[in-house]
C-alpha angles and dihedrals in degrees: 000000000000116000116240088233090067099033119130131196132218090234090067100257125128127192149130097238116066089203097047109044120210126235115312120246108231117216120214117255120239090258091052091051091051092048091051091054091049092050090050091052089053092050093104106051093172091074101033100039110020101040097063089049091049091049091051089048092052091048089051093053093048091046091052092051094047094044095049090046091053092046091051095044098045102028089234120162128215087228091064109094093208092052091047092052088058093049090052090065088077105120099168094114091056100045098039096074109050095075093055093040093052089050090049090050091052092048093047088064109026098048099033104041098073092046094048093049090049087058091056103262121144124241091243092052090048093051093048093043091051090048089053089052090051090050091051090049091050091051091047095050092045093050091045091053091045092053091049091049091053090047091049092052093043091054093046090251098322093312092280104067099260118156114204105140101009089077139133094254091054094048100270095276098337106142096197093050091050092049093049093044095050094042096051094039093051094045092047093050093048092046093050090049091048091051092052090045090054091048089052091050091048102041106018129231096330095053100076092042093053092045092048092051092047092050092048091052091048092050092048091050092048091050091049094049093044096055094102089055096052096095091052092046091050091050097047100031117139130185093236088067089068091049091050092046091050090050090053090051090051093051093047092048093050092048091047090052093051095045092048093050095047092080099022116127121227111247 
């Protein structure tokens, strides 16, 4: 028989006197659970905050070297519009981040999920808290790129005619297009990584490999079947198609992550 001194109640109160209940034990709200997961994901700022800035810095150094080399070898001048149009084809700042971001998305699920569940969080709270972390990362990367674009324009392209963020892929100096591109690209990369991390947690080492092969076959089949429509697509193509397609990828990846984690065992 349980002693009254150690009795507990389903309503969250604990006490020795059944007439005079002890202090109530407050349970965290769903929003508090989500916020705790997000704070845990931000616990290592060196990877989530510093690494994107370091990658942009490395891209800047490489772009400077390449740009000055081209100017010296060809005699081109930053005041020549034709020469500038060639420099604006630099897409290093856009393609340098996805590899790291996909890795970060995988790690945000595969290494954190068992620990968070051991602390009593729910799978739904973990998924939403991780999504909030991915959204914060997307906003941060977009704002970082936007600040660097404004600095690049203010310094007349770093005083030496180097184009790193004022490029064709980012809208040739369009701040809003750069912000949207970096935000959606970052969120999509993190979401894809999170989905594959969840698949690894659920199905083990073979899960991501099988899914990657299946996706590659589906993409190849879609490309093959869509060949007759390529002329029409090229004629009517609009940038918002890419934004909508990226949004679909983000939604599918988030749903895949949640569905995979619903029955995942904690290792």
